[in-house]
C-alpha positions in Angstrom: 77.1 -33.0 -5.4 74.7 -35.9 -5.3 75.1 -38.7 -2.9 74.4 -42.4 -3.2 72.3 -44.1 -0.6 71.3 -47.8 -1.0 72.2 -47.6 -4.7 70.0 -44.5 -5.1 71.5 -41.2 -6.5 70.0 -38.5 -4.5 70.2 -34.7 -5.3 69.5 -32.0 -2.8 66.7 -29.4 -3.5 69.3 -26.7 -3.9 71.2 -28.9 -6.5 67.9 -29.4 -8.4 67.0 -25.7 -8.4 70.5 -24.6 -9.2 70.5 -27.0 -12.2 67.2 -25.6 -13.4 68.5 -22.1 -13.0 71.7 -23.0 -15.0 69.6 -24.7 -17.7 67.3 -21.8 -18.1 70.0 -19.2 -18.0 71.9 -21.1 -20.8 68.7 -21.7 -22.8 67.1 -18.3 -22.5 69.9 -15.8 -22.8 68.1 -13.1 -24.9 65.0 -11.0 -24.4 61.6 -12.2 -25.5 58.4 -10.3 -26.5 55.5 -11.6 -24.5 51.8 -10.8 -24.6 49.8 -11.2 -21.4 47.0 -9.7 -19.3 48.4 -7.8 -16.3 45.8 -8.9 -13.7 47.5 -7.0 -10.9 50.4 -4.5 -11.1 51.3 -5.0 -7.3 53.3 -1.7 -7.0 55.0 -1.3 -3.6 55.4 2.4 -3.0 58.0 2.0 -0.2 60.5 0.2 -2.5 59.2 1.4 -5.8 59.3 -2.2 -7.3 56.3 -4.0 -8.9 55.5 -7.7 -8.9 52.8 -8.1 -11.6 50.5 -11.1 -11.8 50.4 -12.2 -15.5 47.7 -14.4 -16.9 46.3 -15.6 -20.2 42.7 -16.5 -20.7 40.7 -18.5 -23.2 37.0 -18.0 -23.2 37.3 -16.4 -19.7 39.3 -19.3 -18.3 42.9 -18.9 -17.1 45.1 -21.2 -19.2 48.5 -19.8 -18.1 49.8 -17.8 -15.1 53.2 -16.5 -14.0 54.7 -14.0 -11.7 56.9 -11.1 -12.9 59.1 -8.5 -11.5 59.5 -4.9 -12.6 62.3 -3.0 -10.8 61.9 0.6 -9.7 64.0 2.2 -12.4 62.3 0.3 -15.2 58.9 1.0 -13.8 59.5 4.7 -13.6 60.7 4.8 -17.2 57.8 2.6 -18.5 55.2 4.5 -16.6 56.4 7.9 -17.9 56.3 6.5 -21.4 52.7 5.3 -20.9 51.6 8.7 -19.6 53.4 10.5 -22.4 52.0 8.2 -25.1 48.4 7.4 -24.1 47.9 9.9 -21.2 47.4 7.1 -18.7 49.7 5.3 -16.2 50.5 1.6 -16.3 47.6 0.0 -14.4 45.7 -3.2 -13.6 43.5 -5.1 -16.0 45.1 -4.3 -19.3 46.7 -6.6 -21.9 50.3 -5.6 -22.6 53.1 -6.6 -24.9 56.5 -6.4 -23.1 60.1 -7.6 -23.4 61.3 -9.8 -20.6 63.9 -12.2 -19.5 63.1 -15.6 -18.0 64.6 -16.0 -14.5 64.6 -18.9 -12.0 65.5 -18.3 -8.4 66.0 -21.3 -6.0 63.9 -19.5 -3.4 61.3 -17.5 -5.4 60.9 -19.9 -8.3 60.3 -19.1 -12.0 59.4 -15.5 -13.0 59.7 -13.0 -15.8 61.7 -9.8 -15.4 59.9 -7.1 -17.4 62.3 -4.8 -19.2 60.0 -2.6 -21.3 56.3 -2.4 -22.3 54.8 -1.2 -25.6 52.2 1.4 -24.8 50.8 1.5 -28.4 49.7 -2.1 -28.1 47.5 -1.2 -25.1 45.5 1.1 -27.4 45.1 -1.6 -29.9 43.7 -4.0 -27.3 41.2 -1.4 -26.3 40.0 -1.1 -29.9 39.7 -4.9 -30.2 37.5 -5.0 -27.0 35.4 -2.2 -28.4 34.7 -4.0 -31.7 33.9 -7.2 -29.9 31.4 -5.4 -27.6 29.7 -3.6 -30.6 29.4 -6.9 -32.5 27.7 -8.6 -29.4 25.3 -5.7 -28.9 24.3 -5.7 -32.5 23.8 -9.5 -32.4 21.4 -9.0 -29.4 19.5 -6.3 -31.2 20.0 -3.6 -28.5 22.7 -1.4 -30.0 20.2 1.4 -30.9 17.6 0.7 -28.2 18.3 3.7 -26.0 18.6 6.0 -29.1 15.1 4.9 -30.1 13.5 6.5 -27.0 11.8 9.9 -27.1 13.5 12.8 -25.4 11.1 14.7 -23.1 10.0 18.1 -24.4 11.6 19.8 -21.4 14.4 17.6 -20.0 14.8 19.5 -16.7 15.1 16.6 -14.1 18.5 15.1 -14.5 20.0 12.1 -12.6 23.8 12.7 -12.7 26.2 9.7 -12.4 29.6 11.2 -11.6 32.1 11.9 -8.8 31.2 14.8 -6.6 34.8 16.1 -6.7 35.1 15.7 -10.5 36.0 18.9 -12.4 33.7 17.7 -15.2 30.8 17.5 -12.8 31.6 21.0 -11.5 31.8 22.4 -15.0 28.5 20.8 -15.9 26.7 22.3 -12.9 28.3 25.7 -13.5 26.9 25.9 -17.0 23.5 24.4 -16.0 23.0 26.7 -13.0 24.2 29.9 -14.7 22.6 29.6 -18.1 21.8 33.1 -19.5 18.1 32.3 -20.1 17.6 31.5 -16.4 16.1 28.0 -16.9 15.8 26.0 -13.7 17.1 22.4 -13.7 16.9 19.8 -11.0 20.1 17.8 -10.8 20.6 14.9 -8.4 24.0 13.2 -8.0 24.4 9.4 -7.9 28.1 9.1 -7.0 30.1 6.4 -8.7 33.7 5.4 -9.6 34.2 6.5 -13.2 37.5 4.6 -14.0 39.5 1.7 -12.7 38.6 -1.9 -12.1 35.5 -1.2 -10.0 34.1 1.5 -12.3 31.9 -0.8 -14.4 30.1 -2.3 -11.3 29.9 1.1 -9.7 28.2 2.8 -12.7 25.8 -0.1 -13.3 24.8 -0.1 -9.6 23.9 3.6 -9.8 22.0 3.0 -13.0 20.0 0.4 -11.2 19.2 3.0 -8.4 18.1 5.5 -11.0 15.9 2.8 -12.6 13.9 2.4 -9.4 13.3 6.2 -9.3 12.9 6.7 -13.1 9.5 8.5 -12.8 11.3 11.3 -11.0 13.8 12.0 -13.8 13.7 12.9 -17.5 17.3 11.8 -18.4 20.4 10.3 -17.0 23.8 12.0 -17.5 27.0 10.1 -17.1 29.7 12.8 -16.5 33.5 12.3 -16.3 36.4 14.7 -16.5 39.2 14.5 -19.0 41.5 11.5 -19.3 43.4 9.3 -21.7 42.0 6.4 -23.7 43.2 3.6 -21.3 41.2 5.2 -18.6 38.2 4.9 -20.9 38.5 1.1 -21.2 35.6 0.6 -18.7 33.3 2.3 -21.3 33.9 -0.4 -23.8 32.8 -3.1 -21.4 29.9 -5.1 -22.7 27.9 -5.2 -19.4 28.1 -1.4 -19.0 27.2 -0.8 -22.6 24.3 -3.2 -22.4 22.9 -1.5 -19.2 23.0 1.8 -21.0 21.4 0.5 -24.2 18.6 -1.1 -22.2 17.9 1.8 -19.9 14.2 2.9 -20.0 14.9 6.7 -20.2 17.5 8.6 -22.4 21.1 8.3 -21.2 23.4 11.2 -22.0 27.2 11.0 -21.8 29.9 13.6 -21.3 33.0 11.7 -20.4 35.6 14.3 -21.4 37.7 13.2 -24.4 38.0 14.0 -28.0 39.3 10.8 -29.5 37.2 7.9 -30.9 33.9 7.3 -29.2 33.6 4.4 -26.7 30.8 1.8 -26.9 29.0 3.4 -24.0 28.9 6.7 -25.9 27.8 5.0 -29.1 24.8 3.3 -27.5 23.8 6.3 -25.4 20.9 8.5 -26.6 23.2 11.5 -26.9 27.0 11.8 -26.5 28.8 15.1 -25.9 32.6 15.4 -26.0 32.7 17.3 -22.7 30.4 17.8 -19.7 30.2 21.5 -20.7 28.9 20.6 -24.2 26.4 18.2 -22.6 25.1 21.1 -20.4 24.8 23.3 -23.5 22.8 20.5 -25.2 20.2 20.4 -22.4 19.9 24.2 -22.3 19.4 24.2 -26.1 16.5 21.7 -25.8 14.7 24.2 -23.6 15.6 27.0 -26.0 14.1 25.0 -28.8 10.8 25.0 -26.9 11.0 28.5 -25.4 12.1 30.6 -28.4 9.2 29.5 -30.7 6.9 29.9 -27.7 8.1 33.5 -27.2 7.8 34.2 -30.9 4.2 32.8 -30.9 3.5 35.0 -27.8 4.7 38.1 -29.6 2.6 37.2 -32.7 -0.4 36.6 -30.6 0.0 40.0 -28.8 0.5 41.8 -32.1 -2.5 40.2 -33.8 -4.7 40.8 -30.8 -3.7 44.5 -30.9 -4.5 44.7 -34.6 -7.9 43.0 -34.1 -8.8 45.3 -31.3 -7.8 48.3 -33.4 -9.9 47.1 -36.3 -12.9 46.4 -34.1 -12.5 49.8 -32.4 -12.5 51.5 -35.9 -15.6 49.5 -36.9 -17.3 50.4 -33.7 -16.6 54.2 -34.1 -17.9 54.0 -37.7 -21.1 52.3 -36.5 -21.6 55.0 -33.9 -21.2 57.7 -36.5 -23.7 55.9 -38.9 -26.1 55.4 -36.0 -25.9 59.1 -35.0 -26.5 60.3 -38.6 -29.4 57.9 -39.1 -30.9 58.9 -35.8 -30.6 62.6 -36.6 -32.3 62.1 -40.0 -35.1 60.1 -38.4 -35.7 62.8 -35.8 -35.9 65.5 -38.4 -38.2 63.5 -40.6 -40.4 62.7 -37.6 -40.5 66.3 -36.5 -41.7 67.3 -40.0 -44.4 64.7 -39.9 -45.5 65.6 -36.4 -45.8 69.3 -37.5 -48.1 68.2 -40.4 -50.2 66.1 -38.1 -50.5 68.9 -35.5 -51.7 71.3 -38.2 -54.3 68.8 -39.5 -55.6 68.3 -35.9 -56.0 72.1 -35.5 -58.1 72.4 -38.6 -60.4 69.5 -37.8 -60.6 69.8 -34.1 -63.9 71.6 -34.0 -65.6 69.2 -36.3 -64.2 66.3 -34.3 -65.3 67.7 -31.0 -68.7 68.3 -32.3 -69.0 64.9 -33.6 -67.9 63.4 -30.3 -70.5 65.5 -28.4 -73.3 64.2 -30.7 -72.2 60.7 -30.2 -72.2 61.2 -26.4 -75.8 62.5 -26.4 -77.0 59.6 -28.5 -75.2 57.1 -26.2 -76.9 58.7 -23.1 -80.4 58.5 -24.7 -79.8 54.8 -25.6 -78.7 54.1 -22.1 -81.8 55.8 -20.6 -84.1 53.8 -22.8 -82.4 50.6 -21.9 -82.6 51.3 -18.1 -86.3 52.0 -18.3 -87.1 48.9 -20.4 -85.1 46.8 -17.9 -86.9 48.2 -14.9 -90.4 47.6 -16.5 -89.5 44.1 -17.3 -88.3 43.4 -13.7 -91.6 44.9 -12.4 -93.7 42.5 -14.5 -91.8 39.5 -13.3 -92.1 40.7 -9.6 -95.9 41.0 -9.9 -96.2 37.5 -11.4 -94.2 36.0 -8.6 -96.4 37.7 -6.0 -99.5 36.3 -7.5 -98.1 32.8 -7.4 -97.1 33.1 -3.8 -100.6 34.3 -2.8 -102.2 31.3 -4.6 -100.0 28.9 -2.6 -100.7 30.5 0.8 -102.0 27.7 3.2 -104.9 30.0 4.3 -106.3 30.0 0.8 -105.7 26.3 0.5 -107.6 25.5 3.7 -110.5 27.7 2.6 -110.9 25.4 -0.3 -111.7 22.5 2.2 -108.2 21.3 3.0 -106.9 20.9 6.6 -103.4 20.6 8.2 -102.7 18.1 11.0 -99.7 18.2 13.2 -98.3 16.1 16.1 -95.7 17.6 18.4 -95.4 20.5 16.0 -94.7 18.4 13.0 -97.0 18.0 10.0 -98.5 14.5 9.8 -97.9 13.2 6.3 -98.6 9.5 7.0 -100.6 7.4 9.6 -97.4 5.5 10.4 -95.9 8.7 11.9 -98.5 8.7 14.8 -99.0 6.3 17.8 -101.9 5.5 20.1 -102.3 8.3 22.6 -100.7 11.0 20.5 -102.5 14.4 20.5 -103.3 15.7 17.0 -103.9 19.4 16.2 -106.0 19.8 13.0 -106.2 23.3 11.5 -109.4 24.2 9.5 -110.5 27.4 7.7 -112.3 28.7 10.8 -110.5 27.1 13.7 -108.5 24.1 15.2 -109.7 20.6 16.2 -107.7 18.7 18.9 -108.0 14.9 19.0 -106.4 11.9 20.6 -105.3 8.8 18.6 -107.0 5.7 19.8 -106.2 3.6 16.8 -103.6 4.4 14.1 
């Protein structure tokens, strides 16, 4: 009961909260269908109870928030229904439609008690997010950006984004490493979370790592094992889909489900339903190159053998023709030689006689030429001797000329002697010696 103090009616806090609880219980007696985003499930394993945090957002801003309770028995029933219907448990970060009662507790305040959750609505919310992401990608003009890239002729260097313990990753490696053609692939794992609240940031982080090493890889493969559609909600996220669409080398996906494609798969260069199918796709790319190459190799070998056989046949024919022509030429030459030999035998006597006559005539002509040359040289020698005798100094002196020398040298000019020099003058009958007194 309230009390009056100084003309003021005062209620205790318990009275206020009890009044609120009574008003709410009388006003909200039936169940209500409510739609909200379950920001956190807050499941406590030791008690089995859950205390979800419910929010509503407008343009990314929280406009309403309330606590809720989900008791153990209700949680087990709802979770089993989720797993049976959409192959995924109740989890954080999804928008749900649920039935609840409105409760007010004097200690814990206002909250909703969740009685049931519609799992089908969760699938509808995923589809809505998917359509919104696709529309935004198309508006930015990047929806088909990765698909427009060119696949390398031999995609053998693969950057794999997956979980090392994933069965899908194990299946992928098993097919790649044991392909019947014996092709060698290089696969390098970039480990990432593939589902849950942190999966988007984890995959984008590893894509950024691959981008810094892109020259070492031909393609990126995002590989995940099987799972339900709620577990695929990360792959409808705009940020992840945008990162894949803008990636500079082809992105391949094999995230292990057979229902409608997620946005990440739609924007990827190639989407395979399972990791095994993705491995088969890569092997087939090498087959597409190898099989025509092997066929061309066989054709080349066969054609080379045919050409060699044809050339060998032509060569043997040429040898036969050459041998035949050579034999005919030798026979013809032999006949001609025999005719020439016979002609020589008949004319040899006359030829030898003619040669002897020519030899005798040549000897006579040579003898006459030698005698004429000797006579001519004798006449020239006699004329030269006469000229020398005429120029002899003795004969010159006899004609009244003298020769004067000084110091053994002939005096040709008065300037060549000096006062006191002794001169020797040779005459026809003796020598005169004189001394120069005046030059």
